[in-house]
N, CA, C and O atoms as a GROMACS GRO file, in nm:
protein
  396
    1MET      N    1   1.002   0.233  -1.485
    1MET     CA    2   0.946   0.181  -1.362
    1MET      C    3   0.829   0.269  -1.320
    1MET      O    4   0.831   0.391  -1.338
    2ILE      N    5   0.729   0.205  -1.264
    2ILE     CA    6   0.613   0.276  -1.211
    2ILE      C    7   0.617   0.269  -1.059
    2ILE      O    8   0.636   0.162  -1.001
    3HIS      N    9   0.598   0.383  -0.996
    3HIS     CA   10   0.583   0.388  -0.850
    3HIS      C   11   0.434   0.403  -0.822
    3HIS      O   12   0.372   0.503  -0.858
    4HIS      N   13   0.379   0.304  -0.758
    4HIS     CA   14   0.238   0.302  -0.716
    4HIS      C   15   0.238   0.346  -0.570
    4HIS      O   16   0.287   0.274  -0.483
    5VAL      N   17   0.182   0.464  -0.545
    5VAL     CA   18   0.185   0.524  -0.412
    5VAL      C   19   0.043   0.527  -0.358
    5VAL      O   20  -0.050   0.573  -0.426
    6VAL      N   21   0.026   0.479  -0.235
    6VAL     CA   22  -0.105   0.481  -0.171
    6VAL      C   23  -0.089   0.545  -0.033
    6VAL      O   24  -0.004   0.504   0.046
    7LEU      N   25  -0.171   0.644  -0.006
    7LEU     CA   26  -0.174   0.709   0.125
    7LEU      C   27  -0.297   0.662   0.200
    7LEU      O   28  -0.404   0.647   0.142
    8PHE      N   29  -0.282   0.638   0.330
    8PHE     CA   30  -0.392   0.586   0.412
    8PHE      C   31  -0.420   0.677   0.530
    8PHE      O   32  -0.330   0.736   0.589
    9ARG      N   33  -0.547   0.687   0.563
    9ARG     CA   34  -0.593   0.745   0.688
    9ARG      C   35  -0.680   0.638   0.752
    9ARG      O   36  -0.773   0.587   0.690
   10TRP      N   37  -0.650   0.605   0.877
   10TRP     CA   38  -0.720   0.496   0.946
   10TRP      C   39  -0.843   0.546   1.020
   10TRP      O   40  -0.851   0.663   1.059
   11ALA      N   41  -0.938   0.458   1.039
   11ALA     CA   42  -1.057   0.490   1.118
   11ALA      C   43  -1.013   0.522   1.260
   11ALA      O   44  -0.912   0.470   1.307
   12PRO      N   45  -1.087   0.607   1.329
   12PRO     CA   46  -1.048   0.649   1.466
   12PRO      C   47  -1.030   0.532   1.564
   12PRO      O   48  -0.951   0.542   1.657
   13SER      N   49  -1.102   0.424   1.545
   13SER     CA   50  -1.094   0.311   1.638
   13SER      C   51  -0.977   0.216   1.608
   13SER      O   52  -0.960   0.116   1.678
   14THR      N   53  -0.899   0.245   1.507
   14THR     CA   54  -0.788   0.158   1.468
   14THR      C   55  -0.680   0.155   1.574
   14THR      O   56  -0.640   0.258   1.628
   15THR      N   57  -0.632   0.034   1.604
   15THR     CA   58  -0.526   0.018   1.704
   15THR      C   59  -0.389   0.012   1.636
   15THR      O   60  -0.379  -0.018   1.518
   16PRO      N   61  -0.283   0.043   1.711
   16PRO     CA   62  -0.148   0.028   1.656
   16PRO      C   63  -0.119  -0.115   1.610
   16PRO      O   64  -0.045  -0.136   1.514
   17GLU      N   65  -0.177  -0.212   1.677
   17GLU     CA   66  -0.156  -0.352   1.639
   17GLU      C   67  -0.218  -0.381   1.502
   17GLU      O   68  -0.162  -0.457   1.423
   18GLN      N   69  -0.333  -0.321   1.474
   18GLN     CA   70  -0.396  -0.340   1.343
   18GLN      C   71  -0.313  -0.276   1.232
   18GLN      O   72  -0.300  -0.332   1.123
   19VAL      N   73  -0.257  -0.159   1.260
   19VAL     CA   74  -0.172  -0.093   1.161
   19VAL      C   75  -0.046  -0.177   1.137
   19VAL      O   76  -0.003  -0.193   1.023
   20ALA      N   77   0.012  -0.229   1.243
   20ALA     CA   78   0.132  -0.313   1.230
   20ALA      C   79   0.101  -0.439   1.149
   20ALA      O   80   0.181  -0.480   1.065
   21ALA      N   81  -0.013  -0.500   1.174
   21ALA     CA   82  -0.052  -0.620   1.099
   21ALA      C   83  -0.073  -0.587   0.951
   21ALA      O   84  -0.032  -0.663   0.863
   22ALA      N   85  -0.137  -0.474   0.925
   22ALA     CA   86  -0.157  -0.431   0.786
   22ALA      C   87  -0.022  -0.407   0.719
   22ALA      O   88  -0.001  -0.448   0.605
   23GLY      N   89   0.068  -0.340   0.788
   23GLY     CA   90   0.201  -0.315   0.732
   23GLY      C   91   0.276  -0.442   0.701
   23GLY      O   92   0.339  -0.453   0.596
   24SER      N   93   0.271  -0.538   0.792
   24SER     CA   94   0.338  -0.667   0.767
   24SER      C   95   0.279  -0.737   0.646
   24SER      O   96   0.352  -0.794   0.564
   25ALA      N   97   0.147  -0.734   0.636
   25ALA     CA   98   0.081  -0.798   0.522
   25ALA      C   99   0.120  -0.729   0.391
   25ALA      O  100   0.145  -0.796   0.291
   26LEU      N  101   0.123  -0.597   0.392
   26LEU     CA  102   0.162  -0.524   0.272
   26LEU      C  103   0.306  -0.552   0.232
   26LEU      O  104   0.335  -0.575   0.115
   27LEU      N  105   0.396  -0.551   0.329
   27LEU     CA  106   0.537  -0.580   0.299
   27LEU      C  107   0.554  -0.723   0.249
   27LEU      O  108   0.645  -0.751   0.171
   28GLY      N  109   0.468  -0.812   0.295
   28GLY     CA  110   0.475  -0.952   0.254
   28GLY      C  111   0.432  -0.978   0.111
   28GLY      O  112   0.443  -1.090   0.062
   29MET      N  113   0.383  -0.875   0.042
   29MET     CA  114   0.342  -0.895  -0.097
   29MET      C  115   0.462  -0.920  -0.188
   29MET      O  116   0.449  -0.989  -0.290
   30LYS      N  117   0.579  -0.866  -0.153
   30LYS     CA  118   0.699  -0.892  -0.233
   30LYS      C  119   0.735  -1.038  -0.220
   30LYS      O  120   0.746  -1.092  -0.109
   31GLY      N  121   0.753  -1.101  -0.332
   31GLY     CA  122   0.782  -1.244  -0.332
   31GLY      C  123   0.657  -1.329  -0.351
   31GLY      O  124   0.666  -1.445  -0.392
   32ARG      N  125   0.541  -1.273  -0.322
   32ARG     CA  126   0.414  -1.345  -0.342
   32ARG      C  127   0.343  -1.297  -0.467
   32ARG      O  128   0.262  -1.370  -0.524
   33ILE      N  129   0.371  -1.174  -0.509
   33ILE     CA  130   0.311  -1.118  -0.630
   33ILE      C  131   0.426  -1.089  -0.727
   33ILE      O  132   0.509  -1.002  -0.700
   34PRO      N  133   0.432  -1.162  -0.838
   34PRO     CA  134   0.550  -1.152  -0.926
   34PRO      C  135   0.581  -1.012  -0.976
   34PRO      O  136   0.698  -0.980  -0.997
   35GLU      N  137   0.481  -0.928  -0.996
   35GLU     CA  138   0.503  -0.795  -1.051
   35GLU      C  139   0.574  -0.701  -0.954
   35GLU      O  140   0.634  -0.602  -0.998
   36VAL      N  141   0.569  -0.729  -0.827
   36VAL     CA  142   0.624  -0.638  -0.726
   36VAL      C  143   0.776  -0.647  -0.724
   36VAL      O  144   0.834  -0.750  -0.690
   37ARG      N  145   0.842  -0.536  -0.763
   37ARG     CA  146   0.988  -0.528  -0.760
   37ARG      C  147   1.038  -0.483  -0.623
   37ARG      O  148   1.142  -0.528  -0.576
   38ALA      N  149   0.963  -0.393  -0.560
   38ALA     CA  150   0.998  -0.342  -0.427
   38ALA      C  151   0.870  -0.294  -0.361
   38ALA      O  152   0.776  -0.253  -0.429
   39VAL      N  153   0.869  -0.299  -0.229
   39VAL     CA  154   0.755  -0.249  -0.154
   39VAL      C  155   0.805  -0.187  -0.024
   39VAL      O  156   0.894  -0.241   0.042
   40SER      N  157   0.746  -0.072   0.011
   40SER     CA  158   0.779  -0.003   0.136
   40SER      C  159   0.649   0.043   0.199
   40SER      O  160   0.552   0.074   0.130
   41PHE      N  161   0.647   0.047   0.332
   41PHE     CA  162   0.530   0.093   0.406
   41PHE      C  163   0.579   0.160   0.533
   41PHE      O  164   0.670   0.111   0.599
   42GLY      N  165   0.517   0.273   0.567
   42GLY     CA  166   0.556   0.336   0.692
   42GLY      C  167   0.474   0.458   0.722
   42GLY      O  168   0.390   0.500   0.642
   43PRO      N  169   0.498   0.516   0.840
   43PRO     CA  170   0.423   0.634   0.882
   43PRO      C  171   0.468   0.759   0.806
   43PRO      O  172   0.583   0.771   0.765
   44ASN      N  173   0.374   0.849   0.789
   44ASN     CA  174   0.402   0.979   0.728
   44ASN      C  175   0.477   1.063   0.831
   44ASN      O  176   0.427   1.085   0.942
   45LEU      N  177   0.594   1.110   0.797
   45LEU     CA  178   0.676   1.191   0.888
   45LEU      C  179   0.657   1.341   0.867
   45LEU      O  180   0.711   1.421   0.943
   46ALA      N  181   0.581   1.379   0.765
   46ALA     CA  182   0.560   1.521   0.734
   46ALA      C  183   0.468   1.586   0.837
   46ALA      O  184   0.395   1.518   0.909
   47GLU      N  185   0.474   1.718   0.842
   47GLU     CA  186   0.386   1.790   0.934
   47GLU      C  187   0.239   1.768   0.901
   47GLU      O  188   0.153   1.784   0.988
   48SER      N  189   0.209   1.731   0.778
   48SER     CA  190   0.070   1.708   0.735
   48SER      C  191   0.024   1.565   0.766
   48SER      O  192  -0.075   1.519   0.710
   49ARG      N  193   0.093   1.494   0.854
   49ARG     CA  194   0.064   1.354   0.880
   49ARG      C  195  -0.076   1.327   0.932
   49ARG      O  196  -0.123   1.214   0.925
   50SER      N  197  -0.145   1.428   0.984
   50SER     CA  198  -0.281   1.404   1.030
   50SER      C  199  -0.377   1.381   0.914
   50SER      O  200  -0.483   1.322   0.932
   51GLU      N  201  -0.341   1.427   0.793
   51GLU     CA  202  -0.426   1.408   0.676
   51GLU      C  203  -0.421   1.261   0.630
   51GLU      O  204  -0.526   1.198   0.614
   52TYR      N  205  -0.304   1.210   0.609
   52TYR     CA  206  -0.282   1.069   0.573
   52TYR      C  207  -0.165   1.022   0.657
   52TYR      O  208  -0.055   1.074   0.645
   53THR      N  209  -0.189   0.925   0.743
   53THR     CA  210  -0.088   0.888   0.842
   53THR      C  211   0.016   0.787   0.795
   53THR      O  212   0.124   0.779   0.852
   54HIS      N  213  -0.017   0.710   0.691
   54HIS     CA  214   0.076   0.607   0.644
   54HIS      C  215   0.081   0.604   0.492
   54HIS      O  216  -0.014   0.643   0.424
   55ALA      N  217   0.194   0.556   0.439
   55ALA     CA  218   0.211   0.547   0.294
   55ALA      C  219   0.262   0.409   0.256
   55ALA      O  220   0.338   0.345   0.329
   56LEU      N  221   0.219   0.367   0.138
   56LEU     CA  222   0.265   0.243   0.076
   56LEU      C  223   0.327   0.282  -0.058
   56LEU      O  224   0.270   0.362  -0.132
   57LEU      N  225   0.443   0.225  -0.089
   57LEU     CA  226   0.506   0.242  -0.219
   57LEU      C  227   0.532   0.103  -0.276
   57LEU      O  228   0.599   0.021  -0.214
   58VAL      N  229   0.478   0.079  -0.394
   58VAL     CA  230   0.501  -0.047  -0.465
   58VAL      C  231   0.564  -0.012  -0.599
   58VAL      O  232   0.510   0.070  -0.673
   59VAL      N  233   0.676  -0.074  -0.630
   59VAL     CA  234   0.746  -0.049  -0.756
   59VAL      C  235   0.723  -0.168  -0.849
   59VAL      O  236   0.746  -0.283  -0.813
   60VAL      N  237   0.675  -0.137  -0.970
   60VAL     CA  238   0.651  -0.238  -1.073
   60VAL      C  239   0.709  -0.187  -1.205
   60VAL      O  240   0.754  -0.073  -1.214
   61ASP      N  241   0.709  -0.273  -1.306
   61ASP     CA  242   0.773  -0.237  -1.434
   61ASP      C  243   0.695  -0.136  -1.517
   61ASP      O  244   0.755  -0.045  -1.574
   62ASP      N  245   0.563  -0.152  -1.527
   62ASP     CA  246   0.484  -0.068  -1.616
   62ASP      C  247   0.338  -0.066  -1.569
   62ASP      O  248   0.304  -0.132  -1.471
   63MET      N  249   0.253   0.008  -1.640
   63MET     CA  250   0.114   0.020  -1.599
   63MET      C  251   0.038  -0.112  -1.612
   63MET      O  252  -0.056  -0.137  -1.537
   64ALA      N  253   0.077  -0.197  -1.706
   64ALA     CA  254   0.014  -0.329  -1.716
   64ALA      C  255   0.044  -0.410  -1.590
   64ALA      O  256  -0.040  -0.486  -1.543
   65ALA      N  257   0.164  -0.394  -1.537
   65ALA     CA  258   0.201  -0.463  -1.413
   65ALA      C  259   0.123  -0.410  -1.294
   65ALA      O  260   0.090  -0.486  -1.203
   66VAL      N  261   0.091  -0.280  -1.294
   66VAL     CA  262   0.007  -0.224  -1.187
   66VAL      C  263  -0.128  -0.296  -1.187
   66VAL      O  264  -0.177  -0.337  -1.082
   67LYS      N  265  -0.187  -0.311  -1.304
   67LYS     CA  266  -0.318  -0.377  -1.315
   67LYS      C  267  -0.310  -0.521  -1.266
   67LYS      O  268  -0.398  -0.566  -1.192
   68ARG      N  269  -0.207  -0.593  -1.306
   68ARG     CA  270  -0.192  -0.733  -1.261
   68ARG      C  271  -0.173  -0.739  -1.110
   68ARG      O  272  -0.228  -0.827  -1.044
   69TYR      N  273  -0.095  -0.646  -1.055
   69TYR     CA  274  -0.073  -0.639  -0.911
   69TYR      C  275  -0.204  -0.613  -0.838
   69TYR      O  276  -0.237  -0.682  -0.742
   70VAL      N  277  -0.278  -0.512  -0.882
   70VAL     CA  278  -0.404  -0.476  -0.816
   70VAL      C  279  -0.504  -0.591  -0.820
   70VAL      O  280  -0.578  -0.613  -0.724
   71ASP      N  281  -0.507  -0.665  -0.931
   71ASP     CA  282  -0.602  -0.775  -0.948
   71ASP      C  283  -0.553  -0.907  -0.889
   71ASP      O  284  -0.630  -1.003  -0.880
   72HIS      N  285  -0.427  -0.914  -0.848
   72HIS     CA  286  -0.371  -1.041  -0.798
   72HIS      C  287  -0.448  -1.086  -0.672
   72HIS      O  288  -0.475  -1.004  -0.585
   73PRO      N  289  -0.483  -1.214  -0.663
   73PRO     CA  290  -0.560  -1.264  -0.548
   73PRO      C  291  -0.496  -1.234  -0.412
   73PRO      O  292  -0.568  -1.210  -0.315
   74HIS      N  293  -0.363  -1.235  -0.404
   74HIS     CA  294  -0.300  -1.206  -0.276
   74HIS      C  295  -0.320  -1.059  -0.238
   74HIS      O  296  -0.348  -1.029  -0.121
   75HIS      N  297  -0.308  -0.968  -0.333
   75HIS     CA  298  -0.332  -0.827  -0.306
   75HIS      C  299  -0.477  -0.805  -0.264
   75HIS      O  300  -0.505  -0.732  -0.169
   76VAL      N  301  -0.569  -0.868  -0.335
   76VAL     CA  302  -0.712  -0.855  -0.303
   76VAL      C  303  -0.738  -0.904  -0.161
   76VAL      O  304  -0.814  -0.842  -0.087
   77ASP      N  305  -0.675  -1.014  -0.123
   77ASP     CA  306  -0.693  -1.069   0.012
   77ASP      C  307  -0.634  -0.977   0.119
   77ASP      O  308  -0.696  -0.956   0.223
   78VAL      N  309  -0.516  -0.922   0.094
   78VAL     CA  310  -0.455  -0.829   0.190
   78VAL      C  311  -0.545  -0.707   0.210
   78VAL      O  312  -0.568  -0.664   0.323
   79ALA      N  313  -0.594  -0.652   0.101
   79ALA     CA  314  -0.682  -0.535   0.111
   79ALA      C  315  -0.808  -0.568   0.189
   79ALA      O  316  -0.849  -0.492   0.277
   80LYS      N  317  -0.869  -0.678   0.156
   80LYS     CA  318  -0.996  -0.717   0.221
   80LYS      C  319  -0.976  -0.749   0.369
   80LYS      O  320  -1.056  -0.708   0.452
   81THR      N  321  -0.871  -0.821   0.401
   81THR     CA  322  -0.849  -0.869   0.538
   81THR      C  323  -0.791  -0.762   0.630
   81THR      O  324  -0.834  -0.749   0.744
   82TYR      N  325  -0.694  -0.685   0.580
   82TYR     CA  326  -0.618  -0.595   0.668
   82TYR      C  327  -0.649  -0.446   0.650
   82TYR      O  328  -0.639  -0.369   0.746
   83LEU      N  329  -0.687  -0.405   0.528
   83LEU     CA  330  -0.703  -0.262   0.503
   83LEU      C  331  -0.847  -0.214   0.513
   83LEU      O  332  -0.875  -0.116   0.582
   84LEU      N  333  -0.937  -0.282   0.447
   84LEU     CA  334  -1.076  -0.235   0.446
   84LEU      C  335  -1.137  -0.223   0.585
   84LEU      O  336  -1.213  -0.129   0.608
   85PRO      N  337  -1.108  -0.313   0.679
   85PRO     CA  338  -1.168  -0.299   0.812
   85PRO      C  339  -1.121  -0.177   0.891
   85PRO      O  340  -1.189  -0.132   0.983
   86ILE      N  341  -1.004  -0.122   0.856
   86ILE     CA  342  -0.950  -0.011   0.936
   86ILE      C  343  -0.935   0.119   0.858
   86ILE      O  344  -0.903   0.223   0.917
   87ARG      N  345  -0.957   0.115   0.730
   87ARG     CA  346  -0.932   0.231   0.644
   87ARG      C  347  -1.047   0.331   0.649
   87ARG      O  348  -1.163   0.296   0.630
   88GLU      N  349  -1.011   0.456   0.674
   88GLU     CA  350  -1.110   0.564   0.665
   88GLU      C  351  -1.102   0.630   0.528
   88GLU      O  352  -1.205   0.664   0.469
   89ALA      N  353  -0.980   0.649   0.479
   89ALA     CA  354  -0.960   0.713   0.348
   89ALA      C  355  -0.833   0.659   0.284
   89ALA      O  356  -0.742   0.613   0.352
   90ARG      N  357  -0.831   0.667   0.151
   90ARG     CA  358  -0.719   0.618   0.072
   90ARG      C  359  -0.702   0.710  -0.048
   90ARG      O  360  -0.800   0.754  -0.108
   91LEU      N  361  -0.577   0.738  -0.082
   91LEU     CA  362  -0.545   0.816  -0.200
   91LEU      C  363  -0.434   0.742  -0.274
   91LEU      O  364  -0.328   0.716  -0.216
   92ALA      N  365  -0.456   0.709  -0.400
   92ALA     CA  366  -0.356   0.633  -0.477
   92ALA      C  367  -0.318   0.709  -0.603
   92ALA      O  368  -0.399   0.781  -0.662
   93MET      N  369  -0.194   0.691  -0.643
   93MET     CA  370  -0.147   0.747  -0.769
   93MET      C  371  -0.032   0.663  -0.822
   93MET      O  372   0.037   0.595  -0.747
   94ASP      N  373  -0.013   0.669  -0.951
   94ASP     CA  374   0.095   0.598  -1.018
   94ASP      C  375   0.174   0.699  -1.101
   94ASP      O  376   0.115   0.782  -1.171
   95PHE      N  377   0.306   0.692  -1.092
   95PHE     CA  378   0.386   0.779  -1.177
   95PHE      C  379   0.511   0.706  -1.221
   95PHE      O  380   0.561   0.616  -1.154
   96GLU      N  381   0.561   0.748  -1.338
   96GLU     CA  382   0.676   0.682  -1.398
   96GLU      C  383   0.806   0.745  -1.347
   96GLU      O  384   0.819   0.867  -1.337
   97VAL      N  385   0.900   0.658  -1.314
   97VAL     CA  386   1.032   0.700  -1.270
   97VAL      C  387   1.133   0.636  -1.366
   97VAL      O  388   1.133   0.514  -1.382
   98PRO      N  389   1.218   0.716  -1.428
   98PRO     CA  390   1.317   0.657  -1.519
   98PRO      C  391   1.404   0.555  -1.445
   98PRO      O  392   1.442   0.576  -1.330
   99ALA      N  393   1.434   0.447  -1.513
   99ALA     CA  394   1.516   0.341  -1.452
   99ALA      C  395   1.659   0.383  -1.438
   99ALA      O  396   1.741   0.306  -1.389
   0.00000   0.00000   0.00000
């Protein structure tokens, strides 16, 4: 299994309502994108939360599934509609977790 982890820092003008809408849209990817086995989204609880305030975790089968997920029209639409307008910074990584 691959864990696709994305950390977000929002633009200063971002409202809590915009973050909530983005979170709902991200969580809604499960069931709409076949490759997504699990998805989680939430605030960073660590003391370093000012660096990246929220995290997304998407679980897929393999790196080929990551590519299909990233290119899927629904993912592209969620990113364009909900994330790009409020995102100041993003950090993504993929790592393998034994099943």
